[in-house]
C-alpha positions as CSV (number, residue, x, y, z in Angstrom):
1,M,-16.5,15.1,11.3
2,L,-13.7,13.6,8.6
3,K,-11.3,15.8,10.5
4,D,-12.8,13.5,13.4
5,N,-12.5,10.2,12.0
6,Y,-8.9,10.9,10.8
7,N,-8.0,11.4,14.3
8,E,-10.1,8.5,15.9
9,V,-8.0,6.5,13.4
10,L,-4.5,7.8,14.3
11,K,-5.8,7.0,17.8
12,N,-6.4,3.1,16.9
13,V,-3.2,3.1,15.5
14,A,-1.0,4.6,18.3
15,E,-3.9,2.3,20.9
16,A,-2.7,-0.8,18.2
17,C,1.6,0.0,18.6
18,K,0.7,0.3,22.2
19,R,-0.7,-2.9,22.4
20,A,2.4,-4.5,20.8
21,G,5.3,-2.8,22.4
22,R,5.7,-0.7,19.0
23,D,6.4,3.0,18.2
24,P,3.2,4.6,16.2
25,E,5.9,6.1,14.7
26,E,6.8,2.9,13.0
27,V,3.2,2.9,11.0
28,T,1.8,5.4,8.2
29,L,-1.6,6.0,7.9
30,I,-3.0,6.5,4.1
31,A,-6.2,7.8,3.3
32,V,-7.9,5.8,1.1
33,S,-9.3,8.3,-1.0
34,K,-10.9,6.4,-4.3
35,T,-14.3,8.2,-5.7
36,K,-13.7,10.9,-3.2
37,P,-14.6,14.3,-4.6
38,L,-10.8,17.0,-3.7
39,S,-13.2,18.8,-1.4
40,M,-13.2,15.6,1.2
41,L,-9.3,15.1,0.5
42,E,-8.7,18.4,0.9
43,E,-10.4,18.5,4.8
44,V,-8.7,15.6,5.4
45,Y,-5.3,16.8,4.5
46,E,-6.4,20.2,6.4
47,A,-6.4,17.6,9.6
48,G,-3.1,16.3,9.2
49,A,-2.6,13.6,6.6
50,R,-0.4,13.5,3.3
51,D,-0.6,10.1,2.7
52,F,-3.4,9.4,0.5
53,G,-4.0,6.1,-1.6
54,E,-5.9,5.5,-5.0
55,N,-6.6,2.1,-7.3
56,K,-7.4,4.0,-10.6
57,V,-4.8,5.5,-12.2
58,Q,-7.4,8.5,-14.0
59,E,-7.9,9.3,-10.3
60,L,-4.7,9.7,-9.2
61,T,-3.4,11.8,-12.1
62,A,-6.5,14.1,-11.6
63,K,-5.7,14.8,-8.3
64,E,-2.5,14.6,-8.1
65,P,-1.8,18.6,-9.1
66,E,-5.2,20.2,-7.7
67,M,-3.5,18.7,-4.2
68,P,-0.4,20.8,-2.0
69,S,2.8,19.0,-3.0
70,D,3.8,17.5,-0.1
71,V,0.8,14.6,0.0
72,K,2.7,11.5,-0.9
73,W,0.6,9.3,-3.6
74,H,0.2,5.7,-3.0
75,M,-1.2,3.6,-6.1
76,I,-3.1,0.7,-3.9
77,G,-5.3,-0.5,-7.2
78,H,-4.8,-3.2,-9.6
79,L,-2.6,-1.6,-12.3
80,Q,-2.1,-2.6,-16.2
81,R,0.7,-2.1,-18.0
82,N,0.0,0.6,-20.1
83,K,-0.7,3.0,-17.5
84,V,2.0,2.5,-15.8
85,K,3.9,5.9,-18.3
86,Y,1.1,8.5,-16.3
87,I,2.0,7.9,-13.1
88,V,5.7,6.4,-12.2
89,D,6.8,10.3,-11.7
90,K,3.8,11.4,-9.5
91,V,3.4,7.6,-6.6
92,A,5.6,7.3,-3.3
93,L,4.9,3.8,-3.8
94,I,3.5,1.1,-5.9
95,H,2.0,-1.2,-4.1
96,S,0.4,-3.8,-6.1
97,V,3.1,-5.0,-8.2
98,D,2.2,-8.6,-8.8
99,S,4.5,-9.7,-11.9
100,M,8.0,-9.6,-13.2
101,R,6.3,-7.6,-16.9
102,L,4.6,-5.1,-14.9
103,A,7.9,-5.0,-13.2
104,E,9.4,-4.8,-16.1
105,E,7.1,-2.0,-17.4
106,I,7.7,0.2,-14.2
107,N,11.3,0.3,-15.2
108,I,10.9,0.7,-18.6
109,C,8.8,3.5,-17.7
110,A,10.9,5.0,-14.8
111,I,14.6,5.3,-17.3
112,K,12.4,7.2,-19.0
113,K,11.2,9.6,-16.7
114,N,15.1,9.3,-14.9
115,V,13.6,8.3,-11.8
116,T,13.5,5.3,-9.6
117,V,10.2,3.7,-8.4
118,P,9.7,2.2,-5.1
119,I,6.9,-0.9,-5.4
120,L,5.6,-3.2,-2.8
121,I,5.0,-7.1,-4.3
122,E,1.1,-7.9,-3.7
123,I,0.5,-10.9,-2.6
124,N,-2.9,-13.2,-2.8
125,A,-2.1,-14.3,0.8
126,A,-5.3,-16.4,1.1
127,N,-4.9,-17.7,-2.1
128,E,-8.5,-16.0,-3.4
129,P,-9.1,-16.5,-6.8
130,S,-10.9,-13.3,-7.3
131,K,-7.6,-11.7,-6.1
132,F,-4.5,-10.1,-7.4
133,G,-1.1,-10.6,-6.0
134,V,1.5,-13.6,-6.3
135,H,1.4,-16.8,-4.1
136,P,3.7,-16.6,-1.6
137,E,5.5,-19.7,-2.7
138,D,7.0,-17.4,-5.6
139,V,7.2,-14.3,-3.5
140,E,11.4,-14.8,-3.2
141,E,11.9,-15.7,-6.6
142,L,9.9,-12.3,-7.8
143,C,11.9,-10.3,-5.4
144,R,15.4,-11.8,-6.8
145,Q,14.6,-11.2,-10.5
146,I,13.4,-7.4,-9.7
147,G,16.5,-7.1,-7.6
148,E,18.8,-8.3,-9.9
149,N,17.7,-7.3,-13.4
150,L,15.8,-4.0,-13.3
151,S,17.8,-0.7,-12.4
152,N,15.2,1.8,-11.9
153,V,13.0,-0.1,-9.7
154,R,13.3,-0.7,-5.2
155,V,11.3,-3.8,-3.9
156,M,10.7,-1.9,-0.4
157,G,8.3,-5.0,0.9
158,L,4.9,-6.7,0.7
159,M,1.4,-6.2,0.2
160,T,-1.7,-7.8,1.1
161,V,-5.8,-7.3,0.6
162,A,-6.9,-10.1,3.5
163,P,-10.1,-11.3,2.9
164,Y,-13.3,-9.5,3.9
165,V,-14.5,-10.8,7.3
166,V,-16.9,-9.4,9.9
167,D,-14.0,-11.0,12.8
168,S,-10.9,-9.0,12.3
169,E,-9.2,-11.6,14.6
170,E,-9.7,-14.4,11.5
171,N,-7.1,-12.0,9.6
172,R,-4.4,-12.5,12.0
173,E,-3.0,-15.7,10.8
174,I,-2.6,-13.9,7.8
175,F,-1.0,-10.9,8.5
176,H,1.5,-13.0,10.9
177,K,2.3,-15.4,7.9
178,I,3.1,-12.2,5.7
179,K,4.8,-10.7,8.6
180,G,6.9,-13.4,9.0
181,L,7.6,-13.9,4.6
182,S,8.8,-10.5,4.8
183,V,11.6,-11.9,7.3
184,D,12.4,-14.8,5.3
185,I,13.5,-12.5,2.7
186,A,15.1,-9.6,4.8
187,E,17.4,-12.4,6.0
188,K,18.3,-13.3,2.2
189,N,20.1,-9.7,0.7
190,I,19.0,-10.0,-2.0
191,H,20.1,-6.9,-4.2
192,N,18.7,-4.2,-4.4
193,V,15.2,-5.6,-2.6
194,S,14.4,-4.4,1.5
195,M,11.4,-5.4,3.4
196,D,10.9,-2.4,5.2
197,I,7.3,-2.1,4.3
198,L,4.4,-3.8,5.0
199,S,1.9,-2.5,3.8
200,M,-1.7,-4.8,5.4
201,G,-4.8,-3.6,7.3
202,M,-7.9,-2.0,5.9
203,S,-10.9,-0.1,7.8
204,G,-11.8,-3.3,9.1
205,D,-8.8,-5.2,10.4
206,Y,-5.9,-2.4,10.3
207,E,-5.6,-2.6,14.4
208,V,-5.1,-6.6,14.6
209,A,-3.0,-5.9,11.5
210,I,-0.5,-3.7,13.0
211,E,-0.3,-5.8,15.9
212,E,1.4,-8.4,13.6
213,G,3.8,-6.0,11.9
214,A,2.6,-3.6,9.3
215,T,3.8,-0.7,8.9
216,M,1.4,0.8,6.5
217,V,-2.6,0.7,6.9
218,R,-4.7,1.5,4.1
219,V,-7.9,3.2,5.5
220,G,-11.1,4.5,4.0
221,T,-14.5,4.2,4.9
222,N,-13.3,5.1,8.2
223,I,-12.1,7.9,7.3
224,F,-14.0,9.1,4.3
225,G,-17.2,6.6,4.5
226,E,-18.8,4.5,2.6
227,R,-18.0,4.9,-0.8
228,N,-20.2,6.3,-3.7
229,Y,-19.3,3.3,-7.2
230,S,-22.1,5.0,-9.0
231,K,-19.5,8.2,-9.9
C-alpha cells in the first residue's frame, strides 16, 4: 500500500511539472517519516524513496543508523541550538534555520566535525504567530550575515510552511511570493549563498507549490497515512 501511495505522489509530481513546463528531475520528493516506525520507512525505501524528512532530532538520530547508507536525511522541524551537535554530520540538509544564533551554532558544530552543512532559511510567509521562520523582509540580511561570516554553513535556498488550507489554491500566492524572493536574492550574488533549492509544499498543496517553483516537496500523510502522535 505504501508503495502505491509513494508512486501516486510521484505521478502527481510529474503531472504538476508537466503543467508548469518543468522537468520532474528538478523536484525532489521528501518522504516525511516523523512518528512512523522503521518498517514503514523500509517499505517506502523499497519503493524508491531515498530522501526522508524528520521533525525531531531524536527520531532522526534513532532511525539514521538503521536505514541504508544511501538515504539522505532532511531536518525539517524546528531545531534547538542544544541539539545541533547530534545531526550536523548526519543530515543532507537542514531546512529550518530561522536565526543567526542557530546558524552560528551549526557553524561551530560543523567546524568541530569537519563538515560543511547545507541549510535553508525558513520563512514565515504568512506571518503566522504560531509558526517559526524569518519575516520575508529580513531574509536577505540573514543570508548576507551567514554567507559572509560562517565558513562551514552554506545557504542553499529557502523553505516555508504555508498555512493549512482546505483549498490548495489559497496558498498559490504565498508560494509565488517565496519564489520571487528567491529570484531577488539570487540576483544579489551574495557570498556562499545560492538559491538552488525551494522547499515548499506538503501533502495538501505540493502540486500548487511545484507549479510555482518548488524544487523540494515534503509529503508525509499522502505517503504514510495519518500520523500517530500518541507514540
